[in-house]
C-alpha positions as CSV (number, residue, x, y, z in Angstrom):
1,M,18.3,-8.8,-9.8
2,K,16.6,-6.8,-7.3
3,Q,16.9,-2.4,-7.7
4,I,17.3,-0.8,-4.7
5,I,16.9,2.8,-4.1
6,G,17.8,4.5,-0.8
7,V,16.8,7.3,1.0
8,A,19.6,8.6,3.6
9,L,18.1,9.2,7.1
10,A,17.4,12.7,8.0
11,G,17.3,14.0,11.6
12,L,14.1,12.7,13.6
13,L,11.3,14.7,13.1
14,I,9.3,15.6,16.2
15,A,6.0,16.0,14.3
16,S,3.7,13.9,16.6
17,P,3.9,11.6,19.8
18,A,3.7,8.4,17.6
19,L,7.2,9.5,15.0
20,A,8.4,10.4,18.6
21,Q,8.1,7.2,19.7
22,G,10.1,5.4,16.6
23,M,6.5,4.3,15.4
24,L,5.3,4.5,11.7
25,K,2.5,6.4,11.2
26,V,-0.1,4.9,8.2
27,V,-2.7,7.6,7.2
28,S,-5.6,6.6,4.6
29,I,-7.0,9.4,3.8
30,D,-9.9,10.6,2.7
31,V,-10.4,11.4,-1.0
32,E,-13.8,10.4,-1.3
33,G,-13.7,6.8,-2.9
34,G,-10.0,7.4,-4.8
35,A,-6.5,6.3,-3.4
36,A,-4.1,7.8,-0.8
37,T,-2.0,6.7,2.0
38,L,0.5,8.1,3.6
39,F,3.8,6.6,5.3
40,V,5.9,8.8,7.6
41,T,9.1,6.8,9.2
42,P,9.9,7.6,12.8
43,E,13.1,9.4,10.7
44,G,10.8,11.7,9.2
45,Q,11.1,10.3,5.9
46,S,7.8,9.8,3.7
47,L,5.6,7.9,0.9
48,L,2.7,8.7,-0.6
49,I,1.0,6.1,-2.3
50,D,-1.5,7.8,-4.7
51,T,-2.9,11.4,-5.3
52,G,-6.8,10.8,-5.4
53,W,-8.7,12.5,-7.8
54,P,-8.2,15.7,-10.5
55,K,-10.2,18.9,-9.2
56,G,-14.1,18.5,-9.9
57,F,-14.2,15.3,-9.2
58,G,-14.5,12.7,-6.3
59,E,-16.0,15.5,-3.9
60,M,-17.3,18.7,-3.4
61,P,-16.3,21.8,-1.4
62,S,-16.1,20.6,1.6
63,P,-16.6,21.6,6.0
64,D,-12.9,21.0,6.2
65,G,-11.7,23.4,3.5
66,S,-11.0,21.4,0.9
67,S,-12.3,21.5,-2.3
68,E,-9.9,18.6,-4.0
69,A,-7.7,15.1,-3.0
70,A,-4.4,17.3,-3.3
71,D,-5.9,20.0,-0.1
72,R,-6.6,16.8,2.0
73,I,-3.3,14.9,1.3
74,V,-1.1,18.0,2.0
75,A,-3.7,18.4,5.1
76,A,-2.4,15.2,6.3
77,A,1.3,15.5,5.5
78,K,1.3,19.1,7.6
79,K,0.0,17.6,10.4
80,L,2.3,15.1,10.7
81,G,4.8,18.5,9.7
82,V,5.8,16.9,6.8
83,T,7.4,19.3,4.4
84,K,8.4,17.5,1.6
85,L,7.3,14.0,0.1
86,D,10.3,12.2,-0.7
87,Y,8.7,9.5,-2.5
88,V,5.5,9.1,-4.6
89,I,3.9,5.6,-5.8
90,V,1.2,6.3,-8.4
91,T,0.2,2.8,-8.9
92,H,-1.8,3.2,-12.4
93,Y,-3.2,6.4,-14.4
94,H,-7.4,5.9,-13.5
95,D,-8.1,9.3,-12.3
96,D,-9.1,8.3,-9.4
97,H,-5.4,7.3,-8.6
98,S,-3.3,10.0,-10.4
99,G,-5.8,12.8,-10.6
100,G,-4.4,14.7,-7.9
101,V,-0.4,15.0,-8.8
102,G,-0.4,18.3,-10.9
103,A,-2.1,19.8,-7.7
104,L,-0.4,17.8,-5.3
105,V,3.3,19.2,-6.9
106,A,2.1,22.7,-6.9
107,R,1.4,22.4,-2.8
108,I,4.2,20.1,-1.7
109,P,7.5,19.7,-2.9
110,V,8.1,15.9,-4.2
111,G,11.5,13.9,-4.5
112,T,11.0,11.1,-6.6
113,F,7.6,10.4,-8.6
114,I,7.3,6.2,-9.2
115,D,5.2,4.3,-11.7
116,H,4.8,1.0,-13.8
117,G,5.5,3.1,-17.0
118,D,3.3,3.7,-20.0
119,N,-0.7,3.4,-19.7
120,T,-1.8,0.6,-20.9
121,D,-5.5,1.8,-21.0
122,P,-6.1,3.1,-24.6
123,L,-8.6,5.6,-25.3
124,R,-11.8,4.1,-26.7
125,P,-13.1,5.4,-29.8
126,G,-16.2,7.9,-29.7
127,T,-15.3,8.8,-25.7
128,P,-16.6,12.5,-25.1
129,P,-14.1,14.9,-25.3
130,E,-15.0,16.1,-21.8
131,R,-14.8,12.8,-20.0
132,V,-11.3,12.1,-21.9
133,I,-10.4,13.5,-18.2
134,N,-11.8,10.7,-17.0
135,T,-9.7,7.8,-18.8
136,A,-6.1,6.8,-18.1
137,A,-5.2,7.9,-21.3
138,G,-6.3,11.2,-20.5
139,Q,-4.4,11.2,-17.4
140,Y,-1.2,9.6,-18.2
141,P,-0.2,13.1,-20.3
142,R,-1.5,15.3,-17.6
143,Y,0.8,12.8,-15.5
144,L,3.9,13.4,-17.6
145,E,3.7,17.4,-17.3
146,A,3.5,17.3,-14.0
147,I,6.2,15.4,-12.9
148,K,8.8,17.0,-15.1
149,G,12.0,17.9,-13.3
150,H,10.7,15.3,-10.7
151,K,13.3,11.7,-10.9
152,R,11.4,9.2,-11.8
153,I,11.5,5.7,-11.8
154,I,9.8,2.6,-13.1
155,A,8.6,-0.2,-10.9
156,K,9.4,-3.7,-11.6
157,P,8.3,-6.8,-9.5
158,G,11.4,-6.8,-7.2
159,T,12.4,-3.3,-6.7
160,V,13.1,-2.4,-3.2
161,I,13.1,1.6,-1.9
162,R,14.2,1.9,1.6
163,I,12.7,4.8,3.2
164,G,14.6,5.3,6.5
165,S,13.1,2.5,8.4
166,L,10.7,1.4,6.0
167,T,11.2,-0.9,3.3
168,D,8.8,-1.4,0.2
169,T,9.2,-4.6,-2.0
170,I,7.2,-4.0,-5.0
171,V,5.8,-7.4,-5.7
172,A,4.0,-6.5,-8.6
173,S,3.8,-4.3,-11.6
174,D,2.5,-4.0,-15.3
175,T,1.0,-6.7,-14.8
176,K,4.3,-9.1,-13.5
177,V,4.6,-10.0,-10.5
178,I,8.1,-11.4,-8.5
179,A,9.9,-14.7,-9.6
180,A,10.3,-15.9,-6.6
181,P,8.7,-16.1,-2.9
182,L,9.5,-13.3,-0.4
183,H,10.8,-14.0,3.1
184,G,7.6,-15.7,4.9
185,G,6.0,-16.7,1.9
186,G,6.7,-20.1,-0.5
187,Q,4.3,-22.1,0.7
188,A,1.6,-24.4,-1.3
189,N,-1.7,-22.0,-1.3
190,P,-4.2,-24.5,-0.7
191,H,-7.2,-21.8,-1.5
192,C,-6.0,-21.6,-5.4
193,N,-8.9,-21.3,-7.8
194,V,-8.9,-20.4,-11.4
195,P,-8.6,-16.7,-12.3
196,G,-11.0,-16.5,-15.5
197,K,-12.2,-13.5,-15.1
198,G,-10.3,-11.9,-18.3
199,L,-8.9,-8.8,-15.8
200,G,-4.7,-9.3,-16.9
201,Q,-4.0,-6.8,-18.6
202,G,-4.9,-3.0,-18.9
203,E,-4.4,-0.2,-16.0
204,N,-5.7,-2.4,-13.0
205,A,-3.4,-5.1,-13.7
206,S,-0.8,-3.5,-14.1
207,S,-1.1,-1.8,-10.6
208,V,2.4,-1.0,-8.8
209,A,1.7,-3.6,-6.1
210,S,3.5,-2.7,-2.6
211,L,4.6,-4.8,0.3
212,L,6.3,-2.9,3.2
213,R,8.4,-3.8,6.4
214,F,9.1,-1.9,9.2
215,G,10.4,-3.8,11.9
216,K,8.3,-7.1,12.3
217,V,5.4,-5.8,10.3
218,T,4.2,-6.6,6.6
219,I,1.4,-3.7,5.0
220,A,0.0,-4.8,1.8
221,Q,-0.7,-2.0,-0.4
222,F,-1.8,-3.2,-4.0
223,G,-3.6,-0.2,-5.7
224,D,-6.2,-1.4,-7.7
225,L,-4.2,-4.8,-8.4
226,S,-6.8,-7.2,-10.1
227,W,-8.2,-10.3,-9.4
228,D,-5.8,-12.4,-11.7
229,I,-2.6,-10.8,-10.8
230,E,-3.3,-11.3,-7.3
231,H,-4.1,-15.2,-8.8
232,D,-0.5,-14.9,-10.0
233,L,0.6,-14.0,-6.9
234,A,-0.8,-16.2,-4.5
235,C,-0.8,-19.3,-6.8
236,P,0.0,-22.1,-6.9
237,V,2.8,-20.9,-4.0
238,D,2.2,-17.8,-2.3
239,K,4.7,-15.4,-2.9
240,I,3.7,-12.7,0.1
241,G,3.3,-14.6,3.4
242,K,1.4,-13.3,6.4
243,V,0.3,-9.6,6.5
244,N,-0.5,-7.9,9.2
245,L,-1.8,-4.5,8.1
246,L,-4.0,-4.7,4.5
247,L,-5.2,-1.9,2.7
248,V,-8.0,-3.1,1.1
249,T,-7.9,-3.9,-2.9
250,Q,-9.3,-1.5,-5.5
251,H,-11.6,-0.4,-2.1
252,G,-13.4,-2.9,-1.8
253,S,-15.0,-3.3,-5.1
254,A,-16.2,-7.3,-5.8
255,N,-15.5,-9.0,-9.0
256,V,-12.1,-7.0,-9.7
257,S,-10.2,-7.9,-6.6
258,S,-9.7,-9.0,-3.0
259,N,-9.3,-12.8,-4.7
260,P,-10.1,-14.8,-1.6
261,A,-7.0,-16.8,-2.9
262,Q,-4.9,-14.4,-1.9
263,L,-6.5,-12.8,1.2
264,S,-6.2,-16.4,2.2
265,A,-2.5,-16.8,2.1
266,M,-1.8,-13.3,3.6
267,R,-4.1,-13.9,6.3
268,P,-4.5,-10.1,7.4
269,D,-4.6,-9.2,11.3
270,V,-6.0,-5.9,10.5
271,A,-7.7,-4.3,7.4
272,I,-8.7,-0.7,6.6
273,M,-10.4,-0.4,3.5
274,P,-10.3,3.4,1.5
275,N,-13.7,3.1,0.1
276,G,-16.4,5.9,-1.0
277,G,-19.8,6.5,0.5
278,K,-21.1,5.7,-3.2
279,K,-17.6,3.5,-4.6
280,G,-16.4,0.0,-3.2
281,G,-17.2,-1.1,-0.1
282,D,-19.0,-4.4,-1.8
283,P,-20.7,-6.8,0.1
284,E,-18.8,-9.9,-1.5
285,V,-15.4,-7.7,-0.1
286,I,-16.6,-7.1,3.2
287,A,-17.7,-11.0,3.5
288,V,-14.3,-12.8,2.3
289,V,-12.6,-10.2,4.5
290,S,-14.4,-10.8,7.6
291,A,-14.0,-14.2,7.0
292,Q,-10.1,-14.5,7.5
293,K,-10.3,-16.4,10.6
294,S,-6.9,-14.2,11.7
295,L,-8.4,-11.0,11.4
296,K,-8.3,-8.6,14.8
297,G,-9.8,-5.4,13.1
298,F,-11.7,-4.0,10.1
299,W,-11.8,0.0,9.5
300,R,-13.1,1.9,6.4
301,L,-13.2,5.3,5.4
302,H,-16.8,5.2,5.3
303,E,-20.0,3.6,5.6
304,S,-21.9,2.3,2.5
305,Y,-24.5,4.4,0.8
306,A,-26.3,1.3,-0.8
307,H,-25.8,-1.4,2.5
308,P,-25.6,0.7,5.6
309,E,-27.1,-2.5,7.3
310,L,-23.5,-4.1,6.5
311,S,-21.8,-1.3,9.0
312,G,-20.9,-3.0,12.0
313,D,-19.3,-1.2,14.7
314,K,-19.5,2.0,13.3
315,N,-16.4,3.4,15.4
316,L,-14.5,1.8,13.1
317,I,-15.8,3.7,10.2
318,A,-14.5,7.2,9.8
319,N,-17.2,9.0,7.4
320,L,-20.5,8.1,8.5
321,N,-23.4,8.1,5.8
322,P,-25.2,11.6,5.5
323,P,-29.3,12.5,5.5
324,Q,-30.3,10.2,2.3
325,S,-31.6,13.3,1.2
326,A,-28.1,14.2,0.3
327,I,-27.1,11.1,-1.1
328,D,-30.5,11.1,-3.9
329,A,-28.9,14.6,-4.6
330,V,-25.8,13.0,-6.3
331,A,-26.8,9.9,-7.1
332,A,-27.3,10.6,-10.5
333,K,-23.7,12.3,-10.7
334,P,-21.1,9.1,-10.5
335,Y,-18.1,11.0,-9.4
336,E,-19.5,13.4,-6.8
337,A,-20.6,12.8,-3.1
338,P,-21.9,14.8,-0.3
339,P,-19.8,17.2,1.3
340,D,-18.1,15.8,4.4
341,A,-15.0,16.3,6.8
342,G,-13.3,13.8,5.4
343,Y,-12.1,12.2,8.4
344,A,-9.4,9.4,8.1
345,I,-8.4,6.6,9.6
346,E,-4.6,6.5,11.1
347,A,-2.1,3.3,12.4
348,D,0.9,3.9,14.5
349,I,2.6,1.2,14.2
350,T,5.8,-0.2,16.3
351,R,8.8,-2.7,15.6
352,D,7.4,-5.4,17.1
353,G,4.2,-5.8,15.9
354,R,1.8,-3.3,17.5
355,I,-0.9,-1.2,15.6
356,T,-2.5,1.0,17.1
357,V,-5.6,2.3,14.6
358,T,-8.1,5.4,15.4
359,N,-10.5,7.2,14.1
360,T,-10.4,10.5,13.3
361,R,-14.2,11.0,13.4
362,N,-14.5,10.2,17.2
363,N,-11.0,9.3,17.6
364,F,-12.2,5.8,18.7
365,T,-8.9,3.7,19.4
366,R,-7.6,0.3,19.5
367,T,-4.8,-1.3,19.4
368,Y,-3.6,-4.9,17.9
369,Q,-0.3,-6.9,19.0
370,T,0.2,-8.5,16.1
371,H,3.4,-10.9,17.0
């Protein structure tokens, strides 16, 4: 039985040309290797998937005036005229996805939080007290405290959330996947492989995975969904069908997500990789995404510090590498990156399948007709 949650249609929000013209706006926000994707419908309804890092991690005070992930999220919302986030999905409790919740609710009203339920990563014995905040076990109590007084929905596979003209179907949550294929799925997948990675449990595997539909357009945003759960969605029968816009899973990290069996089944037209300079954007993921014959455009939040040779067309990269001296200065600090301006990748989507992607660093834009 599908659980359906709806938001009443509001008056048109005349906040940008895209919204005024009846387009869905998607913003992949730079939270320095964390995750935060904002969706704003033509009716002015909003959905945020993930909230980036807690303060002190992931980015240093930056030229754009931000000192933490919540600053950039709120700035992106206000740019589109959003004064309240109707829904916030926290895909899982790792600090780069859930860490910004506390700061976020202090800066902007939030209607409903959606998550997969209790934390599934126990605290490892011997974890130093100062590192507990970096764990899901440390973040989960902070999350519960931050969302007090807000409506909370525990997502189940098959839950449907209606946000104006945008529909979000939860295809996986808490390591479980939808039982039956969605419209467009149901075909045998000739690219199936053996999961065999032992990645079917824990917080990554528990990620709330969203398949969003706006008119004829499908969008996949799966958090850090693990290789094994991706396999369950794609094999032996593909449950998803074709995807027009893919937010690359787990920042483009190799061997833990981006199972080729699922990528081949989704056949993405356009991909946006929400990586950081020192996190994600791994060569194996770049290769498997680029290998999809359907792919028309591959956009990235960051150039890779480790693999600048794989940059491709830099017009499609929001944040270019800083000088090597700046990279070297934070090389030993796993959660910090050199200050940057936090440029985003934005997409304007029409109901008939046109996707226009813009790099806010240089306003370079390309339009793809996907139907």
